TORPA-992592 format. One record per residue (C-alpha): residue in three letters; x, y, z; residue number from 1. Coordinates in Angstrom, 2 decimals, m for minus. Each point is the difference from the previous one (the first is absolute). Layout:
BEGIN
<pt><aa>ALA</aa><x>X</x><y>Y</y><z>Z</z><i>NUM</i></pt>
...
***
This chain:
BEGIN
<pt><aa>UNK</aa><x>m38.52</x><y>0.35</y><z>24.08</z><i>1</i></pt>
<pt><aa>UNK</aa><x>m0.14</x><y>m0.44</y><z>3.77</z><i>2</i></pt>
<pt><aa>UNK</aa><x>3.06</x><y>0.51</y><z>2.18</z><i>3</i></pt>
<pt><aa>UNK</aa><x>0.66</x><y>m3.71</y><z>0.53</z><i>4</i></pt>
<pt><aa>UNK</aa><x>m0.56</x><y>m0.85</y><z>m3.66</z><i>5</i></pt>
<pt><aa>UNK</aa><x>2.23</x><y>2.92</y><z>m1.06</z><i>6</i></pt>
<pt><aa>UNK</aa><x>2.79</x><y>m1.17</y><z>2.29</z><i>7</i></pt>
<pt><aa>UNK</aa><x>m0.22</x><y>m3.52</y><z>m1.47</z><i>8</i></pt>
<pt><aa>UNK</aa><x>0.11</x><y>1.41</y><z>m3.56</z><i>9</i></pt>
<pt><aa>UNK</aa><x>3.06</x><y>2.13</y><z>0.82</z><i>10</i></pt>
<pt><aa>UNK</aa><x>1.70</x><y>m2.99</y><z>1.61</z><i>11</i></pt>
<pt><aa>UNK</aa><x>m0.75</x><y>m2.19</y><z>m3.04</z><i>12</i></pt>
<pt><aa>UNK</aa><x>1.33</x><y>2.71</y><z>m2.30</z><i>13</i></pt>
<pt><aa>UNK</aa><x>3.18</x><y>0.29</y><z>2.07</z><i>14</i></pt>
<pt><aa>UNK</aa><x>0.48</x><y>m3.77</y><z>m0.25</z><i>15</i></pt>
<pt><aa>UNK</aa><x>m0.50</x><y>0.11</y><z>m3.77</z><i>16</i></pt>
<pt><aa>UNK</aa><x>2.45</x><y>2.89</y><z>m0.37</z><i>17</i></pt>
<pt><aa>UNK</aa><x>2.53</x><y>m1.77</y><z>2.21</z><i>18</i></pt>
<pt><aa>UNK</aa><x>m0.40</x><y>m3.00</y><z>m2.27</z><i>19</i></pt>
<pt><aa>UNK</aa><x>0.81</x><y>2.23</y><z>m3.00</z><i>20</i></pt>
<pt><aa>UNK</aa><x>3.03</x><y>1.41</y><z>1.80</z><i>21</i></pt>
<pt><aa>UNK</aa><x>1.39</x><y>m3.52</y><z>0.31</z><i>22</i></pt>
<pt><aa>UNK</aa><x>m0.28</x><y>m0.80</y><z>m3.73</z><i>23</i></pt>
<pt><aa>UNK</aa><x>3.28</x><y>m0.15</y><z>m1.95</z><i>24</i></pt>
<pt><aa>UNK</aa><x>m1.40</x><y>2.02</y><z>m2.92</z><i>25</i></pt>
<pt><aa>UNK</aa><x>m1.11</x><y>2.80</y><z>2.31</z><i>26</i></pt>
<pt><aa>UNK</aa><x>3.35</x><y>0.03</y><z>1.82</z><i>27</i></pt>
<pt><aa>UNK</aa><x>1.95</x><y>0.02</y><z>m3.28</z><i>28</i></pt>
<pt><aa>UNK</aa><x>m2.10</x><y>2.95</y><z>m1.21</z><i>29</i></pt>
<pt><aa>UNK</aa><x>0.60</x><y>1.85</y><z>3.30</z><i>30</i></pt>
<pt><aa>UNK</aa><x>3.74</x><y>m0.62</y><z>m0.23</z><i>31</i></pt>
<pt><aa>UNK</aa><x>m0.02</x><y>1.28</y><z>m3.58</z><i>32</i></pt>
<pt><aa>UNK</aa><x>m1.80</x><y>3.17</y><z>1.14</z><i>33</i></pt>
<pt><aa>UNK</aa><x>2.58</x><y>0.48</y><z>2.73</z><i>34</i></pt>
<pt><aa>UNK</aa><x>2.92</x><y>m0.68</y><z>m2.35</z><i>35</i></pt>
<pt><aa>UNK</aa><x>m1.30</x><y>2.58</y><z>m2.50</z><i>36</i></pt>
<pt><aa>UNK</aa><x>m0.54</x><y>2.58</y><z>2.76</z><i>37</i></pt>
<pt><aa>UNK</aa><x>3.53</x><y>m0.54</y><z>1.34</z><i>38</i></pt>
<pt><aa>UNK</aa><x>1.48</x><y>0.18</y><z>m3.51</z><i>39</i></pt>
<pt><aa>UNK</aa><x>m1.81</x><y>3.24</y><z>m0.82</z><i>40</i></pt>
<pt><aa>UNK</aa><x>1.06</x><y>1.54</y><z>3.32</z><i>41</i></pt>
<pt><aa>UNK</aa><x>3.66</x><y>m1.05</y><z>m0.27</z><i>42</i></pt>
<pt><aa>UNK</aa><x>0.28</x><y>0.88</y><z>m3.70</z><i>43</i></pt>
<pt><aa>UNK</aa><x>m1.99</x><y>3.23</y><z>0.01</z><i>44</i></pt>
<pt><aa>UNK</aa><x>3.12</x><y>2.04</y><z>m0.81</z><i>45</i></pt>
<pt><aa>UNK</aa><x>0.46</x><y>m2.00</y><z>m3.21</z><i>46</i></pt>
<pt><aa>UNK</aa><x>m3.59</x><y>0.14</y><z>m1.26</z><i>47</i></pt>
<pt><aa>UNK</aa><x>m0.02</x><y>m3.76</y><z>m0.54</z><i>48</i></pt>
<pt><aa>UNK</aa><x>m2.78</x><y>m2.52</y><z>0.47</z><i>49</i></pt>
<pt><aa>UNK</aa><x>0.73</x><y>m3.70</y><z>0.54</z><i>50</i></pt>
<pt><aa>UNK</aa><x>m1.15</x><y>m0.80</y><z>m3.55</z><i>51</i></pt>
<pt><aa>UNK</aa><x>2.14</x><y>2.74</y><z>m1.53</z><i>52</i></pt>
<pt><aa>UNK</aa><x>2.98</x><y>m1.32</y><z>1.95</z><i>53</i></pt>
<pt><aa>UNK</aa><x>m0.65</x><y>m3.54</y><z>m1.27</z><i>54</i></pt>
<pt><aa>UNK</aa><x>m0.28</x><y>1.19</y><z>m3.61</z><i>55</i></pt>
<pt><aa>UNK</aa><x>3.22</x><y>2.01</y><z>0.24</z><i>56</i></pt>
<pt><aa>UNK</aa><x>1.87</x><y>m2.92</y><z>1.59</z><i>57</i></pt>
<pt><aa>UNK</aa><x>m1.26</x><y>m2.40</y><z>m2.69</z><i>58</i></pt>
<pt><aa>UNK</aa><x>0.96</x><y>2.42</y><z>m2.78</z><i>59</i></pt>
<pt><aa>UNK</aa><x>3.42</x><y>0.41</y><z>1.60</z><i>60</i></pt>
<pt><aa>UNK</aa><x>0.49</x><y>m3.78</y><z>0.21</z><i>61</i></pt>
<pt><aa>UNK</aa><x>m0.93</x><y>m0.58</y><z>m3.66</z><i>62</i></pt>
<pt><aa>UNK</aa><x>0.70</x><y>3.08</y><z>m2.14</z><i>63</i></pt>
<pt><aa>UNK</aa><x>m1.85</x><y>m0.10</y><z>m3.31</z><i>64</i></pt>
<pt><aa>UNK</aa><x>m2.73</x><y>m2.30</y><z>1.28</z><i>65</i></pt>
<pt><aa>UNK</aa><x>m3.32</x><y>0.57</y><z>m1.72</z><i>66</i></pt>
<pt><aa>UNK</aa><x>m2.89</x><y>1.49</y><z>1.95</z><i>67</i></pt>
<pt><aa>UNK</aa><x>m2.15</x><y>m3.18</y><z>m0.12</z><i>68</i></pt>
<pt><aa>UNK</aa><x>2.86</x><y>m2.15</y><z>1.32</z><i>69</i></pt>
<pt><aa>UNK</aa><x>0.59</x><y>2.58</y><z>2.73</z><i>70</i></pt>
<pt><aa>UNK</aa><x>m3.67</x><y>m0.35</y><z>0.97</z><i>71</i></pt>
<pt><aa>UNK</aa><x>0.52</x><y>m3.74</y><z>0.42</z><i>72</i></pt>
<pt><aa>UNK</aa><x>3.28</x><y>0.47</y><z>1.87</z><i>73</i></pt>
<pt><aa>UNK</aa><x>m1.72</x><y>2.28</y><z>2.54</z><i>74</i></pt>
<pt><aa>UNK</aa><x>m3.36</x><y>m1.85</y><z>0.10</z><i>75</i></pt>
<pt><aa>UNK</aa><x>m1.90</x><y>3.03</y><z>m1.29</z><i>76</i></pt>
<pt><aa>UNK</aa><x>m2.75</x><y>0.12</y><z>m2.59</z><i>77</i></pt>
<pt><aa>UNK</aa><x>0.59</x><y>1.70</y><z>m3.36</z><i>78</i></pt>
<pt><aa>UNK</aa><x>m2.00</x><y>3.13</y><z>0.74</z><i>79</i></pt>
<pt><aa>UNK</aa><x>1.75</x><y>0.54</y><z>3.34</z><i>80</i></pt>
<pt><aa>UNK</aa><x>3.46</x><y>m0.46</y><z>m1.51</z><i>81</i></pt>
<pt><aa>UNK</aa><x>m0.83</x><y>2.40</y><z>m2.84</z><i>82</i></pt>
<pt><aa>UNK</aa><x>m1.21</x><y>2.64</y><z>2.48</z><i>83</i></pt>
<pt><aa>UNK</aa><x>3.03</x><y>m0.47</y><z>2.28</z><i>84</i></pt>
<pt><aa>UNK</aa><x>2.51</x><y>0.10</y><z>m2.86</z><i>85</i></pt>
<pt><aa>UNK</aa><x>m1.56</x><y>3.15</y><z>m1.44</z><i>86</i></pt>
<pt><aa>UNK</aa><x>0.13</x><y>1.73</y><z>3.40</z><i>87</i></pt>
<pt><aa>UNK</aa><x>3.62</x><y>m1.05</y><z>0.55</z><i>88</i></pt>
<pt><aa>UNK</aa><x>0.90</x><y>1.13</y><z>m3.51</z><i>89</i></pt>
<pt><aa>UNK</aa><x>m1.64</x><y>3.39</y><z>0.61</z><i>90</i></pt>
<pt><aa>UNK</aa><x>2.11</x><y>0.37</y><z>3.15</z><i>91</i></pt>
<pt><aa>UNK</aa><x>3.13</x><y>m0.70</y><z>m2.04</z><i>92</i></pt>
<pt><aa>UNK</aa><x>0.75</x><y>m3.26</y><z>1.86</z><i>93</i></pt>
<pt><aa>UNK</aa><x>m0.78</x><y>m2.50</y><z>m2.75</z><i>94</i></pt>
<pt><aa>UNK</aa><x>0.59</x><y>0.07</y><z>m3.75</z><i>95</i></pt>
<pt><aa>UNK</aa><x>m2.48</x><y>m1.74</y><z>m2.29</z><i>96</i></pt>
<pt><aa>UNK</aa><x>1.15</x><y>m0.62</y><z>m3.56</z><i>97</i></pt>
<pt><aa>UNK</aa><x>m1.94</x><y>m1.50</y><z>m2.86</z><i>98</i></pt>
<pt><aa>UNK</aa><x>1.47</x><y>m3.33</y><z>m1.13</z><i>99</i></pt>
<pt><aa>UNK</aa><x>1.23</x><y>0.44</y><z>m3.61</z><i>100</i></pt>
<pt><aa>UNK</aa><x>m1.11</x><y>m3.57</y><z>m0.83</z><i>101</i></pt>
<pt><aa>UNK</aa><x>m3.53</x><y>0.43</y><z>1.40</z><i>102</i></pt>
<pt><aa>UNK</aa><x>m1.35</x><y>3.53</y><z>0.48</z><i>103</i></pt>
<pt><aa>UNK</aa><x>m2.63</x><y>m1.29</y><z>2.47</z><i>104</i></pt>
<pt><aa>UNK</aa><x>2.73</x><y>m1.04</y><z>2.45</z><i>105</i></pt>
<pt><aa>UNK</aa><x>1.51</x><y>2.44</y><z>2.52</z><i>106</i></pt>
<pt><aa>UNK</aa><x>3.52</x><y>m0.74</y><z>1.24</z><i>107</i></pt>
<pt><aa>UNK</aa><x>0.80</x><y>1.38</y><z>3.45</z><i>108</i></pt>
<pt><aa>UNK</aa><x>3.16</x><y>1.21</y><z>1.67</z><i>109</i></pt>
<pt><aa>UNK</aa><x>0.82</x><y>2.16</y><z>2.97</z><i>110</i></pt>
<pt><aa>UNK</aa><x>1.23</x><y>3.51</y><z>m0.56</z><i>111</i></pt>
<pt><aa>UNK</aa><x>2.96</x><y>1.40</y><z>1.89</z><i>112</i></pt>
<pt><aa>UNK</aa><x>m2.55</x><y>1.71</y><z>2.27</z><i>113</i></pt>
<pt><aa>UNK</aa><x>m1.75</x><y>m3.33</y><z>0.58</z><i>114</i></pt>
<pt><aa>UNK</aa><x>3.26</x><y>m1.67</y><z>1.05</z><i>115</i></pt>
<pt><aa>UNK</aa><x>0.83</x><y>2.91</y><z>2.31</z><i>116</i></pt>
<pt><aa>UNK</aa><x>m3.44</x><y>m0.06</y><z>1.63</z><i>117</i></pt>
<pt><aa>UNK</aa><x>0.23</x><y>m3.74</y><z>0.67</z><i>118</i></pt>
<pt><aa>UNK</aa><x>3.43</x><y>0.48</y><z>1.59</z><i>119</i></pt>
<pt><aa>UNK</aa><x>m1.26</x><y>2.79</y><z>2.25</z><i>120</i></pt>
<pt><aa>UNK</aa><x>m3.22</x><y>m1.85</y><z>0.93</z><i>121</i></pt>
<pt><aa>UNK</aa><x>1.53</x><y>m3.42</y><z>0.71</z><i>122</i></pt>
<pt><aa>UNK</aa><x>1.07</x><y>0.69</y><z>3.60</z><i>123</i></pt>
<pt><aa>UNK</aa><x>m3.56</x><y>1.17</y><z>0.84</z><i>124</i></pt>
<pt><aa>UNK</aa><x>m1.50</x><y>m3.04</y><z>m1.75</z><i>125</i></pt>
<pt><aa>UNK</aa><x>2.32</x><y>m2.32</y><z>1.95</z><i>126</i></pt>
<pt><aa>UNK</aa><x>m0.84</x><y>1.71</y><z>3.31</z><i>127</i></pt>
<pt><aa>UNK</aa><x>m3.70</x><y>m0.34</y><z>m0.79</z><i>128</i></pt>
<pt><aa>UNK</aa><x>0.42</x><y>m3.75</y><z>m0.61</z><i>129</i></pt>
<pt><aa>UNK</aa><x>1.89</x><y>m0.36</y><z>3.28</z><i>130</i></pt>
<pt><aa>UNK</aa><x>m2.63</x><y>2.03</y><z>1.89</z><i>131</i></pt>
<pt><aa>UNK</aa><x>m2.79</x><y>m2.12</y><z>m1.45</z><i>132</i></pt>
<pt><aa>UNK</aa><x>1.61</x><y>m3.22</y><z>1.21</z><i>133</i></pt>
<pt><aa>UNK</aa><x>1.34</x><y>1.44</y><z>3.28</z><i>134</i></pt>
<pt><aa>UNK</aa><x>m2.69</x><y>m1.64</y><z>2.17</z><i>135</i></pt>
<pt><aa>UNK</aa><x>1.32</x><y>m3.42</y><z>m1.09</z><i>136</i></pt>
<pt><aa>UNK</aa><x>3.19</x><y>m1.64</y><z>1.24</z><i>137</i></pt>
<pt><aa>UNK</aa><x>2.54</x><y>m0.71</y><z>m2.79</z><i>138</i></pt>
<pt><aa>UNK</aa><x>m0.93</x><y>m3.71</y><z>m0.35</z><i>139</i></pt>
<pt><aa>UNK</aa><x>m3.68</x><y>0.98</y><z>m0.16</z><i>140</i></pt>
<pt><aa>UNK</aa><x>0.77</x><y>2.54</y><z>m2.74</z><i>141</i></pt>
<pt><aa>UNK</aa><x>1.62</x><y>m2.65</y><z>m2.17</z><i>142</i></pt>
<pt><aa>UNK</aa><x>m2.87</x><y>m2.43</y><z>0.61</z><i>143</i></pt>
<pt><aa>UNK</aa><x>m2.60</x><y>2.71</y><z>m0.69</z><i>144</i></pt>
<pt><aa>UNK</aa><x>1.63</x><y>0.96</y><z>m3.31</z><i>145</i></pt>
<pt><aa>UNK</aa><x>0.34</x><y>m3.66</y><z>m1.01</z><i>146</i></pt>
<pt><aa>UNK</aa><x>m3.70</x><y>m0.56</y><z>0.77</z><i>147</i></pt>
<pt><aa>UNK</aa><x>m1.00</x><y>3.06</y><z>m2.03</z><i>148</i></pt>
<pt><aa>UNK</aa><x>2.10</x><y>m1.19</y><z>m2.96</z><i>149</i></pt>
<pt><aa>UNK</aa><x>m1.61</x><y>m3.45</y><z>0.22</z><i>150</i></pt>
<pt><aa>UNK</aa><x>m3.52</x><y>1.46</y><z>0.06</z><i>151</i></pt>
<pt><aa>UNK</aa><x>0.71</x><y>2.41</y><z>m2.85</z><i>152</i></pt>
<pt><aa>UNK</aa><x>1.50</x><y>m2.74</y><z>m2.17</z><i>153</i></pt>
<pt><aa>UNK</aa><x>m2.73</x><y>m2.53</y><z>0.76</z><i>154</i></pt>
<pt><aa>UNK</aa><x>m2.80</x><y>2.43</y><z>m0.86</z><i>155</i></pt>
<pt><aa>UNK</aa><x>1.73</x><y>2.03</y><z>m2.73</z><i>156</i></pt>
<pt><aa>UNK</aa><x>m2.35</x><y>m1.12</y><z>m2.76</z><i>157</i></pt>
<pt><aa>UNK</aa><x>m3.05</x><y>1.04</y><z>2.04</z><i>158</i></pt>
<pt><aa>UNK</aa><x>1.13</x><y>3.64</y><z>m0.15</z><i>159</i></pt>
<pt><aa>UNK</aa><x>m1.58</x><y>2.35</y><z>m2.52</z><i>160</i></pt>
<pt><aa>UNK</aa><x>3.59</x><y>1.05</y><z>m0.80</z><i>161</i></pt>
<pt><aa>UNK</aa><x>2.24</x><y>m3.02</y><z>0.59</z><i>162</i></pt>
<pt><aa>UNK</aa><x>3.73</x><y>0.32</y><z>0.35</z><i>163</i></pt>
<pt><aa>UNK</aa><x>1.54</x><y>m0.97</y><z>m3.34</z><i>164</i></pt>
<pt><aa>UNK</aa><x>3.80</x><y>0.12</y><z>m0.19</z><i>165</i></pt>
<pt><aa>UNK</aa><x>1.24</x><y>1.35</y><z>m3.36</z><i>166</i></pt>
<pt><aa>UNK</aa><x>0.94</x><y>m2.57</y><z>m2.64</z><i>167</i></pt>
<pt><aa>UNK</aa><x>3.56</x><y>m1.17</y><z>0.49</z><i>168</i></pt>
<pt><aa>UNK</aa><x>m0.13</x><y>0.72</y><z>3.75</z><i>169</i></pt>
<pt><aa>UNK</aa><x>1.71</x><y>m2.76</y><z>1.99</z><i>170</i></pt>
<pt><aa>UNK</aa><x>m2.93</x><y>m0.20</y><z>2.46</z><i>171</i></pt>
<pt><aa>UNK</aa><x>m2.57</x><y>m0.59</y><z>m2.76</z><i>172</i></pt>
***
């Protein structure tokens, strides 16, 4: 490719990439990457990932919830929730008990260690959330979160793991 043609190709590529960088899906993915990186950095001392935190918080909110309902409550697929619950159980943070009425069902509850870890980690999690939104003014933060909630709710069923509140949940 000649010099002039190469310059035109690079310029066209830059325009196409800039176009990608302006797409909402791309920006949402970038923000998710950044949020995960900030979470892992701020919570390194606790050995928690964002998904592990979500699972522990959901199990704390609804002790005795079955593993499949917990998957729906955290918008995770069944294989991911099984893997996460097993890892948290092995760390002594989550207790999985077989349901006496249906041996295929696993009932979940936090252990004392799980409660203690969440208590210790919460200030770091809160700081991470604040740091993530720090570039926005307070009214922009509220509007941004409202817009994200609207998008997530409107497209929930398009997800491969939709959010499904547990039966009997007021928000269902």
